[in-house]
C-alpha positions in Angstrom: 24.5 32.5 38.6 24.9 36.3 38.1 27.9 35.4 35.9 25.7 33.5 33.4 23.0 35.8 33.5 25.1 38.9 32.8 27.1 37.1 30.0 23.4 36.3 28.7 22.4 39.8 29.1 25.6 41.1 27.0 25.2 38.6 23.8 21.5 39.8 23.6 22.8 43.5 23.5 25.6 42.5 21.3 22.9 40.9 19.1 20.9 44.1 19.3 23.8 46.4 19.3 21.8 47.9 22.2 24.8 50.2 23.3 23.2 52.1 26.4 22.0 49.0 27.6 25.3 47.4 27.3 27.1 50.3 28.8 24.6 49.7 31.9 25.4 46.1 32.3 29.5 46.9 31.8 29.2 49.2 34.8 27.4 46.2 36.5 30.3 43.9 35.9 32.8 46.3 37.5 30.7 47.2 40.7 30.5 43.2 41.1 34.0 42.9 40.6 33.5 40.5 37.6 35.9 42.8 35.3 38.5 40.1 34.9 36.5 37.5 34.2 37.6 36.3 30.9 34.0 35.1 29.3 32.6 38.7 30.6 35.5 40.7 28.9 34.9 38.6 25.7 31.5 39.6 25.8 32.3 43.2 26.4 34.6 43.3 23.4 32.0 42.0 21.0 29.7 44.5 22.3 31.9 47.4 21.6 33.3 46.2 18.6 29.3 45.4 17.1 28.5 48.7 18.4 31.4 50.2 16.3 33.2 51.6 19.8 36.7 50.2 19.2 38.4 52.7 21.3 36.5 50.9 24.3 36.4 47.4 22.9 40.9 47.8 22.3 40.8 49.2 26.2 39.4 46.3 27.6 41.4 44.0 24.9 44.8 45.5 26.2 44.0 45.3 29.9 42.8 41.3 29.9 45.7 39.2 31.3 44.6 36.1 29.5 43.3 36.3 26.0 42.0 33.1 24.3 40.9 32.8 20.7 37.7 34.1 21.5 39.1 37.4 22.5 41.0 37.7 19.5 38.3 37.0 17.1 35.9 39.1 18.3 38.2 42.0 17.9 39.5 41.0 14.1 35.5 40.3 13.5 34.5 43.3 14.6 37.2 45.6 12.4 36.3 43.7 9.4 32.7 43.9 9.7 33.2 47.8 10.8 35.2 48.3 7.4 38.4 48.7 8.9 40.5 45.6 7.0 44.0 47.0 7.9 43.2 46.8 11.3 41.8 43.1 11.4 45.3 42.2 9.1 47.8 44.1 11.7 46.1 42.4 14.8 46.1 39.1 13.0 49.5 39.7 12.4 50.1 39.8 16.2 48.3 37.0 17.6 50.1 34.3 18.9 47.8 31.8 19.0 46.7 29.2 16.1 43.2 30.8 14.1 40.4 29.1 14.1 37.8 29.2 11.1 36.0 32.3 11.9 39.0 34.2 12.4 40.6 32.6 8.7 36.9 33.8 7.2 37.5 37.6 8.8 40.9 38.1 7.4 40.3 36.7 4.3 37.5 39.3 3.7 39.6 42.1 4.9 42.1 40.9 2.3 39.1 40.9 -0.3 37.8 44.4 0.9 41.7 45.7 0.0 42.0 43.8 -2.9 45.1 42.4 -1.3 45.7 39.4 -3.4 49.3 38.6 -2.3 48.1 38.9 1.7 44.9 37.2 0.7 47.2 34.0 -1.0 49.4 33.6 1.9 46.8 33.4 4.8 45.0 31.0 1.8 48.2 28.7 2.1 48.3 29.4 6.1 44.6 27.6 6.0 45.5 24.7 4.1 48.5 24.2 5.9 46.6 24.0 9.3 43.8 22.2 7.6 41.0 24.7 7.4 40.5 25.2 3.8 37.7 22.7 3.4 35.8 23.9 6.2 32.9 26.0 4.5 33.3 29.2 6.1 36.8 29.4 4.9 36.4 28.1 1.7 33.3 30.3 0.9 35.5 33.4 2.2 38.6 32.3 -0.2 36.3 31.7 -3.4 34.9 35.6 -2.5 38.4 37.0 -2.1 39.7 35.4 -5.4 36.3 36.8 -7.6 37.1 40.7 -6.3 40.6 40.2 -7.2 39.4 38.8 -10.9 41.2 35.3 -10.4 38.1 33.0 -11.4 40.1 30.4 -12.1 41.5 30.2 -8.4 37.7 30.3 -7.4 36.6 27.9 -9.5 39.5 25.3 -8.5 38.4 26.0 -4.7 34.5 25.4 -5.8 35.8 22.5 -7.4 37.4 20.8 -4.6 34.9 20.9 -2.2 33.3 17.5 -1.8 29.8 18.9 -0.9 29.2 22.7 -1.9 26.5 24.1 0.1 24.1 26.9 -1.3 26.4 29.3 0.1 29.0 28.1 -1.6 27.2 28.4 -4.9 25.8 32.0 -4.2 29.5 33.3 -3.7 30.0 32.1 -7.5 26.9 32.9 -9.0 27.3 36.4 -7.2 30.8 36.8 -8.5 29.8 35.9 -12.3 26.7 38.3 -11.9 28.8 41.1 -10.7 31.5 40.6 -13.7 28.3 40.3 -16.0 29.0 36.8 -16.7 25.1 35.7 -17.1 25.8 32.3 -18.8 28.2 31.3 -16.6 25.9 32.1 -13.3 23.1 30.4 -15.1 25.0 27.3 -15.6 25.6 26.9 -11.7 22.3 27.9 -11.0 20.7 25.1 -12.8 23.9 22.7 -11.2 22.4 24.1 -7.7 19.1 22.8 -8.6 20.0 19.7 -10.0 22.0 19.0 -6.5 18.6 19.4 -4.9 19.9 22.4 -2.9 17.0 25.5 -3.5 18.1 28.8 -4.4 17.2 31.7 -2.1 16.9 35.4 -2.2 20.8 35.8 -2.6 20.5 33.5 -5.9 17.8 35.0 -7.3 19.1 38.6 -6.6 22.2 38.2 -8.0 21.3 36.7 -11.7 18.0 39.3 -11.8 20.5 42.0 -11.1 22.1 41.5 -14.5 19.6 40.8 -16.5 19.2 44.6 -17.4 19.5 44.4 -21.2 16.7 43.6 -23.8 18.7 40.6 -24.6 18.5 39.2 -21.5 15.3 39.9 -20.6 13.8 37.0 -20.9 16.1 35.1 -18.9 14.9 37.6 -16.4 11.0 37.5 -16.5 11.8 33.5 -16.0 13.4 34.1 -13.4 10.8 36.5 -12.0 8.5 33.9 -12.5 10.3 31.2 -10.5 10.3 33.8 -7.0 6.7 34.1 -7.8 6.5 30.5 -7.3 8.4 30.4 -4.2 7.1 33.6 -2.9 10.2 35.7 -2.9 9.0 38.2 -5.5 7.0 40.4 -2.4 10.2 40.3 -0.3 12.2 43.9 -0.6 15.5 41.8 -1.5 14.1 40.1 -4.5 11.6 42.8 -5.2 14.2 45.7 -5.8 16.2 43.9 -8.2 12.7 43.0 -10.4 11.8 46.4 -10.1 15.5 47.6 -11.2 15.4 45.2 -14.2 12.0 46.4 -15.8 13.3 50.1 -15.1 16.0 49.4 -17.1 14.5 47.9 -20.4 11.8 50.3 -20.1 8.5 48.0 -18.9 7.0 50.5 -16.8 3.6 49.0 -16.2 5.8 45.9 -14.7 7.6 48.3 -12.8 4.5 49.4 -11.2 3.4 45.9 -10.3 6.8 44.8 -8.8 6.3 47.9 -6.8 3.0 47.3 -5.6 3.3 43.7 -4.5 6.6 44.6 -2.5 4.7 44.0 1.2 7.5 45.5 3.3 9.3 48.5 1.2 12.3 50.2 2.4 14.0 53.2 1.1 15.7 51.5 -1.8 12.6 50.2 -2.8 10.9 54.1 -3.4 14.5 55.1 -4.6 14.3 52.5 -7.4 10.6 53.5 -8.5 11.5 56.9 -8.5 14.4 56.8 -10.7 11.9 54.1 -13.1 9.4 56.9 -13.2 12.0 59.3 -14.1 13.3 56.9 -17.2 10.0 56.0 -18.5 8.5 59.6 -18.4 6.1 59.0 -15.9 7.8 61.9 -13.6 4.3 63.1 -11.8 3.8 59.2 -10.4 7.6 59.4 -9.0 6.8 62.9 -7.1 3.8 61.1 -5.5 5.9 58.7 -4.0 8.4 61.1 -2.5 5.3 63.1 -1.4 3.9 60.4 0.2 7.2 59.6 2.1 7.9 63.0 3.5 4.2 63.3 4.9 3.5 63.1 8.8 1.6 59.9 8.1 2.8 58.3 5.3 2.1 54.9 3.8 5.5 53.6 3.7 6.6 54.6 7.3 9.7 56.0 5.6 11.7 58.9 5.7 13.6 60.0 2.0 17.3 59.9 2.2 19.8 61.9 -0.1 19.4 59.4 -3.2 15.4 60.0 -2.9 15.6 63.8 -2.5 18.4 64.3 -5.4 16.0 61.5 -7.6 13.1 63.9 -6.7 14.7 66.8 -7.7 15.7 65.4 -10.9 12.0 64.7 -11.4 11.3 68.0 -11.0 14.3 69.3 -13.1 12.7 67.1 -15.9 9.7 68.5 -15.7 11.2 72.0 -15.3 8.9 72.5 -12.5 9.7 75.1 -10.2 6.7 74.7 -8.1 7.7 70.8 -7.4 11.5 71.6 -7.1 10.8 74.7 -4.9 8.9 72.6 -2.6 10.8 69.9 -2.2 13.7 72.4 -1.6 11.8 74.6 1.1 11.0 71.1 2.8 14.6 70.6 3.1 15.2 73.8 4.7 12.6 73.1 7.4 13.7 69.6 7.9 17.5 69.6 7.6 20.3 71.5 8.9 23.1 70.1 6.9 22.4 68.7 3.4 24.7 66.0 1.8 26.9 67.7 -1.5 24.9 65.4 -4.0 21.8 67.0 -3.1 23.1 70.7 -3.2 24.1 69.5 -6.8 20.5 68.4 -7.5 19.3 71.9 -6.3 21.0 74.0 -8.3 20.5 71.6 -11.5 16.9 72.1 -10.6 16.8 75.8 -10.3 18.6 75.9 -13.7 16.4 73.4 -15.5 13.5 75.7 -14.3 15.3 78.8 -15.7 16.1 80.5 -12.5 20.0 80.5 -12.8 19.9 83.4 -10.1 18.5 81.0 -7.5 21.0 78.3 -8.8 23.8 80.8 -8.2 22.9 81.5 -4.7 22.5 78.0 -3.9 26.3 77.4 -5.3 27.2 80.5 -3.1 26.1 78.8 0.0 27.7 75.6 0.0 29.5 75.0 2.7 31.9 72.2 0.2 31.7 71.8 -3.6 33.2 69.1 -5.7 33.5 68.8 -9.5 29.9 68.0 -9.9 29.1 71.1 -8.4 31.4 73.2 -10.5 30.2 71.2 -13.6 26.6 71.8 -12.8 27.0 75.7 -12.2 28.6 76.1 -15.7 26.1 74.2 -17.3 23.3 76.6 -15.8 25.2 79.5 -17.0 25.9 78.1 -20.4 22.2 77.0 -21.0 21.1 80.8 -20.0 23.9 82.3 -22.7 25.7 83.6 -19.6 29.1 82.8 -21.1 31.3 85.3 -18.8 29.4 83.9 -15.8 30.1 80.5 -16.8 33.9 81.2 -17.7 34.5 83.2 -14.3 33.3 79.9 -12.7 35.5 77.8 -14.5 37.9 80.3 -13.4 36.9 79.6 -9.7 37.2 76.2 -10.1 40.5 75.8 -11.5 41.9 78.3 -8.7 40.3 76.0 -6.4 42.5 73.3 -7.4 39.7 71.0 -9.4 40.7 69.6 -13.1 38.1 70.1 -15.5 36.7 67.0 -17.3 34.6 66.1 -19.9 31.5 67.3 -18.7 33.1 70.7 -18.0 34.2 71.7 -21.4 30.3 70.5 -22.6 29.4 73.3 -20.2 31.6 75.9 -21.6 31.5 75.3 -25.3 27.3 75.2 -24.6 28.1 78.7 -23.1 29.9 80.1 -25.8 27.6 79.1 -28.7 24.9 80.6 -26.8 26.6 84.0 -26.7 28.4 83.9 -29.6 31.7 83.9 -28.5 33.2 81.9 -31.5 36.8 82.4 -31.2 36.6 82.1 -26.8 35.0 78.6 -27.7 37.5 77.5 -30.8 40.0 78.1 -28.2 38.4 76.0 -25.2 37.7 73.1 -28.0 41.4 73.2 -29.4 43.5 73.1 -25.7 41.2 69.9 -24.5 43.3 67.7 -26.4 46.4 70.0 -25.9 46.3 71.5 -22.4 43.9 68.9 -20.5 44.6 65.6 -22.1 41.0 65.7 -23.0 40.0 63.7 -26.3 37.2 65.7 -27.8 33.9 63.4 -28.0 30.5 63.9 -30.1 29.0 66.4 -27.6 32.0 68.3 -27.9 31.8 68.5 -31.5 27.9 68.9 -31.9 28.5 72.0 -29.3 31.3 73.6 -31.7 29.3 72.8 -34.7 26.5 74.4 -33.0 28.2 77.6 -32.3 30.0 77.7 -35.7 26.4 77.3 -37.4 24.8 79.8 -35.3 27.6 82.2 -36.2 27.0 81.3 -39.8 30.6 79.7 -40.6 29.2 77.0 -42.3 32.2 76.1 -44.6 34.2 76.1 -41.3 32.0 73.8 -39.5 31.9 71.6 -42.4 35.5 71.0 -42.2 35.5 70.0 -38.5 32.9 67.3 -39.2 34.8 65.7 -42.0 38.2 65.9 -39.9 36.5 64.5 -36.9 36.3 60.8 -35.9 32.7 61.3 -36.0 31.9 62.1 -39.7 29.4 59.3 -39.8 27.6 60.4 -37.0 23.6 61.4 -38.5 23.0 64.2 -35.3 26.3 66.1 -36.2 25.2 66.3 -39.9 21.6 67.1 -38.8 23.3 69.8 -36.5 25.1 71.5 -39.5 21.8 70.9 -42.0 19.7 73.1 -39.5 22.1 75.8 -39.3 22.0 76.0 -43.4 18.4 76.1 -43.3 19.0 79.3 -40.6 21.4 81.2 -42.9 19.7 79.8 -46.1 23.1 78.2 -47.3 21.7 75.9 -50.0 25.6 74.7 -51.3 26.7 73.3 -47.9 23.0 72.1 -46.9 22.5 69.9 -49.8 26.0 68.2 -49.2 24.7 67.5 -45.5 21.6 66.5 -46.8 22.9 63.8 -49.2 25.4 62.8 -46.4 22.3 62.1 -43.9 20.4 60.7 -46.2 23.0 57.7 -46.8 23.0 57.3 -43.0 19.2 57.9 -41.9 17.1 56.8 -44.9 14.6 55.4 -43.2 13.8 58.7 -40.9 11.5 61.8 -42.0 14.2 64.4 -40.7 16.5 64.9 -43.4 13.4 64.9 -46.0 11.8 67.8 -43.7 15.3 69.5 -42.9 16.0 69.7 -46.7 12.1 71.0 -47.8 12.8 73.7 -45.1 16.1 74.9 -46.4 14.7 75.0 -50.1 11.7 77.1 -48.5 14.0 79.6 -46.7 15.5 80.2 -50.5 12.2 80.4 -52.4 13.1 77.1 -54.3 9.6 75.5 -54.3 10.0 73.0 -57.0 12.9 71.5 -54.8 10.6 71.8 -51.7 7.8 69.7 -53.7 10.6 67.1 -55.0 11.7 66.7 -51.5 8.2 66.1 -50.1 7.5 63.7 -52.5 10.7 61.7 -51.8 9.5 61.3 -47.9 6.3 60.5 -49.5 7.7 57.7 -51.3 9.6 56.4 -48.6 6.5 55.8 -46.5 8.0 57.0 -43.7 5.8 59.2 -41.3 7.0 62.3 -39.7 6.8 62.4 -35.8 4.2 65.0 -34.5 6.3 67.7 -32.2 4.8 68.0 -29.0 5.7 70.7 -25.9 5.2 70.4 -22.2 3.5 73.4 -20.0 3.0 73.4 -16.0 -0.2 74.5 -15.1 -1.0 74.4 -11.5 1.4 72.2 -10.5 0.7 69.8 -13.4 2.5 69.0 -16.4 0.3 69.2 -19.5 1.5 67.7 -22.6 0.6 69.3 -26.2 1.1 67.6 -29.5 0.6 68.8 -32.8 -2.5 67.8 -34.4 -4.0 66.6 -31.2 -7.2 68.3 -30.2 -8.2 65.8 -27.6 -7.4 67.3 -24.2 -10.2 67.8 -22.2 -9.9 71.9 -22.2 -9.1 71.8 -25.8 -12.4 74.5 -26.5 -10.9 77.1 -23.6 -7.4 76.6 -25.3 -8.4 77.7 -28.5 -10.8 80.9 -27.5 -7.4 82.0 -25.3 -5.3 81.2 -28.0 -7.4 83.3 -30.6 -7.8 85.9 -28.1 -4.0 86.5 -27.7 -3.6 86.2 -31.8 -6.0 89.2 -31.7 -4.3 90.9 -28.9 -0.8 90.4 -31.0 -2.4 91.5 -34.2 -3.9 94.9 -32.2 -0.7 95.7 -30.6 1.5 95.5 -34.1 -0.9 97.5 -35.9 -0.8 100.2 -32.8 3.1 99.9 -33.1 3.0 100.6 -36.8 1.2 103.6 -36.8 2.6 105.5 -33.6 
């Protein structure tokens, strides 16, 4: 009776991963002299394996005088589930007994984790020989393994050979197709599953909705979303999260907000997805409100932010250039966390840099216990955007000394730094060293930095030569950049050539006409200005009004050219007039002093 009771209690501890209670029961087993019992020993192995205490589980396993198939299965499945696939395979190789379906499933799963196709195929042959290949647990594991190893034909062959595939079999194949972005094949199996009378579950919908992330596939995703509403799955966190992600990727914030509100028991992933969606869709304040609620003592979600949440909230603050919000998040981290993840450190540096506080960014960078390539790239970009080219080059030198190899992002930061500081020769040397020294092919962002750098210094003919010699000579952004530089230096000759090319590439946008008009105006060619404006008017294209953001008392305010609908517009106009009058007064006093 006591033996059965202890076994039942140990099983419950294993299921709930109640480690401390399990240790107490283990002590009782030893005290009562039942530690040599095979059944109790198996329960203890399973308990310690589930709680990831493999030293204890292996110790019990090694001291067992007799081991049965359950003993081996507990150890092998424990290693597989804990992310130790190599240990699972090593133990399987030493097993003197014939495996059962659970052991086959575990070792095949271990092969899938390691992408060990050769070993997986051998175990497949072993299971086939022993007649286990038609058991659903084994066949499903085999399909998953072949899909992960990019052997879809083998997975389909196994699926086709199953006389009565269950919902798990269909889900394995649907998930495999989804992970490899084969939506049409996944949908085909999904429809077949319905025809066979099997009800799709949350795993089926999660896989398919998860890849409906482009505008082309959105109609399919909306159809699947409707089905989840009928089945009541849209309110579950598992399916709700992928619905959030789908609408977020397609930029449909209203749908994102509706889906977020409908999820009943939100988890951290739900909140993280929503914050990222807010950032992507320009609804930064709403994203910060969710983070603020999560950090409150009594919050609506009963959740605490993780590293991804914090990094996302810091990224939102950086987008808003909100020192107020970003500083509050940093202060909260100082108060509540002793150790910070490296990704959070990088997000803090980026936030301070975007808020114009390069000194704070440097201070955080120097305090970091460990740094990665992203840390160095973020710091180089921070110095570069503020025109501190010497500091950026010093960080680059320090990065190489620490053994980090520069990547494409590193050179964007360095070229930006040289451009802002006017270090043209140094910038050209860095650009030319990309391919020669580092084996990095310059991309459009590098060429754009180079053209900006040459354009700022007035070397416009040289900039034009670089554009024409590059693989991006048909890119409108590059030519627009060159045309802007021509207006700055009043170089009409190069500017007209750039404008002609830009009009070829972008006949339906206003920017080429506006830039050309401004170029002629800078040279006093008013007839040509009128002609450029007339050409713009004839095309019927309207110029998008410019806008800017400013933070007032922690709230981001947007101001658009020609828009007088702001609630405090009268107060704003009075203040602007006052500033204008003060500026004129200071100018006049300086003139006569």
